[in-house]
C-alpha positions as CSV (number, residue, x, y, z in Angstrom):
1,X,0.0,-0.1,0.3
2,X,0.8,3.7,-0.2
3,X,0.4,6.2,2.3
4,X,-0.1,10.0,0.6
5,X,2.4,12.5,1.8
6,X,1.4,14.9,4.2
7,X,2.4,18.6,5.0
8,X,5.1,18.7,7.6
9,X,4.5,18.2,11.3
10,X,4.1,21.2,13.4
11,X,7.9,22.0,14.8
12,X,6.5,22.9,18.2
13,X,5.9,19.1,18.9
14,X,8.7,16.8,19.7
15,X,8.8,14.2,17.2
16,X,8.3,10.6,18.5
17,X,11.0,8.4,16.8
18,X,10.3,4.7,17.2
19,X,13.8,2.8,17.3
20,X,13.9,-0.5,15.1
21,X,10.2,-1.1,15.8
22,X,9.3,-5.0,15.2
23,X,5.7,-5.4,15.0
24,X,3.6,-3.3,12.6
25,X,0.7,-3.1,15.3
26,X,3.1,-1.9,17.6
27,X,3.5,1.3,15.3
28,X,-0.4,1.7,14.6
29,X,-1.1,1.6,18.5
30,X,1.5,4.2,18.9
31,X,0.1,6.3,15.9
32,X,-2.9,6.3,17.8
33,X,-1.8,7.0,21.0
34,X,0.0,10.1,19.7
35,X,-3.2,11.4,17.7
36,X,-5.2,10.9,21.0
37,X,-3.0,13.6,22.5
38,X,-2.3,15.8,19.2
39,X,0.9,14.5,18.0
40,X,1.8,14.3,14.8
41,X,5.3,13.5,14.2
42,X,6.2,10.2,14.4
43,X,9.6,8.7,13.0
44,X,10.5,5.1,11.9
45,X,14.4,3.8,12.2
46,X,14.9,1.0,10.0
47,X,11.8,-0.5,11.0
48,X,11.4,-4.1,10.8
49,X,8.1,-5.0,9.2
50,X,7.9,-4.3,5.8
51,X,6.5,0.0,5.2
52,X,4.2,0.9,4.1
53,X,1.9,-1.8,6.1
54,X,-1.4,-2.3,5.9
55,X,-1.6,-3.9,9.6
56,X,-0.4,-0.6,11.1
57,X,-2.9,1.4,9.0
58,X,-5.7,-1.2,10.8
59,X,-4.6,-0.8,14.4
60,X,-4.1,3.1,14.1
61,X,-7.7,2.7,14.3
62,X,-8.4,6.3,12.5
63,X,-5.1,7.6,12.8
64,X,-3.7,7.1,9.6
65,X,-2.9,10.6,9.4
66,X,-0.4,10.3,11.7
67,X,1.0,7.3,9.7
68,X,0.9,9.4,6.6
69,X,3.2,12.3,8.1
70,X,5.6,9.4,9.3
71,X,9.1,9.6,7.6
72,X,11.4,6.2,7.6
73,X,15.2,6.5,8.5
74,X,18.3,4.7,7.8
75,X,19.8,5.5,10.5
76,X,19.3,7.2,14.1
77,X,21.7,10.1,13.3
78,X,19.6,10.8,10.3
79,X,16.2,10.3,12.5
80,X,17.6,13.3,15.0
81,X,19.8,15.3,12.8
82,X,17.4,17.9,12.5
83,X,16.6,18.1,16.3
84,X,18.0,20.4,18.9
85,X,17.4,18.8,22.3
86,X,16.4,14.6,22.4
87,X,15.4,12.6,25.3
88,X,15.6,8.7,25.2
89,X,13.2,6.6,27.2
90,X,14.5,3.6,29.0
91,X,13.1,1.4,32.2
92,X,16.9,-0.4,32.7
93,X,19.5,1.2,34.6
94,X,22.6,2.2,32.4
95,X,25.9,2.5,33.0
96,X,26.2,6.4,32.2
97,X,26.5,9.2,34.0
98,X,22.9,10.9,33.1
99,X,20.0,13.3,34.2
100,X,17.2,10.6,34.7
101,X,13.5,12.3,34.5
102,X,10.0,11.3,34.9
103,X,7.8,11.3,32.2
104,X,6.1,14.6,33.8
105,X,9.2,16.4,34.1
106,X,10.1,15.7,30.8
107,X,6.9,16.8,29.6
108,X,7.4,20.2,30.9
109,X,10.9,20.5,29.8
110,X,9.7,19.8,26.4
111,X,7.0,22.6,26.6
112,X,9.1,25.2,27.7
113,X,11.6,24.0,24.3
114,X,8.6,24.4,22.3
115,X,7.6,28.0,23.8
116,X,11.5,28.8,22.8
117,X,11.3,27.2,19.3
118,X,13.6,24.4,20.0
119,X,13.4,21.3,18.1
120,X,13.0,18.0,20.6
121,X,12.7,14.4,19.6
122,X,11.8,11.8,22.4
123,X,13.4,8.4,21.5
124,X,11.7,5.1,22.1
125,X,13.3,1.5,21.5
126,X,13.0,-1.8,20.4
127,X,10.0,-3.9,21.9
128,X,12.4,-7.2,22.7
129,X,15.5,-4.9,24.2
130,X,14.7,-1.4,24.5
131,X,17.5,1.3,23.4
132,X,21.1,0.4,24.2
133,X,24.1,2.2,25.6
134,X,25.3,3.6,22.3
135,X,21.6,5.2,21.7
136,X,21.5,6.5,24.9
137,X,25.2,7.9,25.3
138,X,24.2,11.2,23.1
139,X,20.7,12.1,24.6
140,X,20.4,15.4,26.6
141,X,18.3,12.9,29.5
142,X,16.8,9.5,30.2
143,X,13.0,9.2,30.4
144,X,12.0,6.4,33.3
145,X,8.4,5.8,34.4
146,X,7.7,5.6,38.1
147,X,6.3,2.0,38.2
148,X,6.5,-1.6,39.8
149,X,10.1,-2.1,40.0
150,X,9.5,-5.7,39.8
151,X,7.2,-5.6,36.5
152,X,9.1,-2.3,34.9
153,X,9.1,-3.4,31.2
154,X,6.3,-1.2,29.3
155,X,5.1,-2.0,25.7
156,X,6.1,0.5,23.1
157,X,2.5,1.9,22.2
158,X,2.2,2.2,26.3
159,X,5.1,4.1,26.5
160,X,4.0,6.4,23.5
161,X,0.8,6.5,25.2
162,X,2.5,7.8,28.6
163,X,4.6,10.4,27.4
164,X,1.9,11.5,25.0
165,X,-0.6,12.0,28.1
166,X,2.1,13.8,29.9
167,X,2.8,15.7,27.2
168,X,-0.8,17.1,26.6
169,X,-1.8,17.5,30.1
170,X,1.0,19.8,30.4
171,X,-0.6,22.3,28.6
172,X,-4.1,21.2,29.4
173,X,-6.7,24.0,31.0
174,X,-9.0,20.8,32.2
175,X,-10.4,21.6,35.2
176,X,-9.5,18.3,37.9
177,X,-13.4,18.3,38.2
178,X,-16.5,19.3,37.0
179,X,-19.9,19.1,37.7
180,X,-22.2,18.6,34.9
181,X,-25.6,19.9,36.0
182,X,-27.5,19.8,32.7
183,X,-30.3,22.8,32.3
184,X,-30.5,23.6,36.2
185,X,-27.9,26.1,37.6
186,X,-26.4,25.1,40.8
187,X,-29.0,26.3,43.7
188,X,-28.1,29.4,45.2
189,X,-27.4,29.4,48.9
190,X,-30.9,31.4,49.8
191,X,-32.8,29.0,47.3
192,X,-31.0,26.1,49.5
193,X,-31.4,28.1,53.1
194,X,-35.2,28.2,52.5
195,X,-35.2,24.2,52.3
196,X,-32.8,23.9,55.3
197,X,-35.2,26.1,57.8
198,X,-38.2,24.3,56.2
199,X,-36.6,20.7,56.6
200,X,-35.7,21.9,59.9
201,X,-38.9,23.0,61.0
202,X,-40.8,19.6,59.9
203,X,-38.7,17.6,61.5
204,X,-39.4,19.5,64.6
205,X,-42.9,18.8,64.4
206,X,-42.6,15.0,63.8
207,X,-40.6,14.8,66.8
208,X,-37.0,14.3,65.4
209,X,-35.2,16.7,66.9
210,X,-37.2,16.5,70.7
211,X,-34.1,15.7,72.3
212,X,-33.2,19.5,73.4
213,X,-29.6,19.3,74.4
214,X,-28.9,17.1,71.3
215,X,-30.7,19.6,68.8
216,X,-28.1,22.1,67.7
217,X,-25.3,19.7,67.0
218,X,-28.4,17.3,64.8
219,X,-29.2,20.6,62.7
220,X,-25.6,21.1,62.4
221,X,-24.8,17.9,61.1
222,X,-27.5,17.9,58.6
223,X,-26.5,21.8,57.0
224,X,-22.9,19.8,56.8
225,X,-24.3,16.6,54.9
226,X,-26.0,19.5,52.3
227,X,-23.0,21.4,52.3
228,X,-20.9,18.9,50.7
229,X,-23.4,18.4,47.8
230,X,-23.7,20.8,44.9
231,X,-27.4,20.9,44.3
232,X,-29.3,22.3,41.1
233,X,-32.0,24.2,41.7
234,X,-34.0,21.8,40.2
235,X,-33.3,19.2,42.9
236,X,-33.7,21.8,45.5
237,X,-37.6,22.0,44.4
238,X,-37.3,17.8,44.1
239,X,-36.7,18.0,47.4
240,X,-39.4,20.6,48.6
241,X,-42.0,18.4,46.9
242,X,-40.7,15.3,48.4
243,X,-40.9,17.0,51.8
244,X,-44.5,18.5,51.0
245,X,-45.6,14.9,50.0
246,X,-44.3,13.2,53.3
247,X,-46.0,16.1,55.2
248,X,-49.0,15.6,53.9
249,X,-49.2,12.1,54.0
250,X,-48.1,12.4,57.8
251,X,-50.9,15.1,58.5
252,X,-53.7,12.7,56.8
253,X,-52.7,10.0,58.7
254,X,-52.7,11.4,62.2
255,X,-55.9,10.8,64.1
256,X,-58.3,14.0,65.0
257,X,-58.5,12.8,68.6
258,X,-57.5,10.2,70.8
259,X,-60.8,9.0,72.8
260,X,-60.8,8.5,76.2
261,X,-60.2,5.5,77.6
262,X,-62.8,3.5,79.4
263,X,-61.9,2.4,83.0
C-alpha cells in the first residue's frame, strides 16, 4: 500500500522516534496513542515490518493521518539530525552518567523548549531490547516511568501513550473536577437555606429533633451533609416536593383526636 504524503508536522511538537520497531501492530497503536494527544510527528528508524504497512493502518484505528506523515530513516543520526534536544525512554539502569527524569518533568521541559522554538525528539527503543547504551550516550536526558520495580517493562505503544499523555497534560486547562448540571443552575445559598429552614421546622414538628440538648448538633450535622453536595435548583425543588408529600401523608394519617379509655 502507499501512504500519501502530508504537510510537515508542527515544529512545536516533539518528534516521536521509534527505533527499529519490530511489530506493525505497535506502530499503529503508537500512532493512535499519539493522535489522542495531538501529536503527529512520528519517525521510524529501520522498521522491521515492511513499510508502508496495511496492518499498522488497521491498528491505528483512525489515526492514519499520523502514519501518512511518518518518515523512515536509515540511521539514528538521520532521524534526529534536525533536532536540538533529544530525550530517550528507558526502564533499565545503564552504566552512564546521565540525567534521569519522569515523564511529567520531561513533558514540562518539552513544552518549555517548544515555547523557545527549540526542536525536540523522544526516542523509543525496540520492543524486545529497548535502547542500548550507544543509543543513550548522546541524549540530553533519560525518561523513566515510575512503575512497579518488580515488573517495569512497558510495551512500546504504552510508553508512547504515557509520554504523549503527560505532554498534553502539561498544557491542558481542563479543570481537575467538573460538575455537569444539565439545564439547571447550581442552587443559590438563599434557595438552599429556604429548604433547610423548612426541613428543620418539619423535623421539629414530627419529633425528630425532640431532645433539646442534641438539637443544635443534629442541625449542624444536617447542614454539613447538604453543604457537601452541590445541589441544582431543580434538585432543591424536588426535595421541597418530597418534603411536601411526606408532610401531607403524615398529617392525613394522624387521628383528629384520641378518645378517653374506658376505666
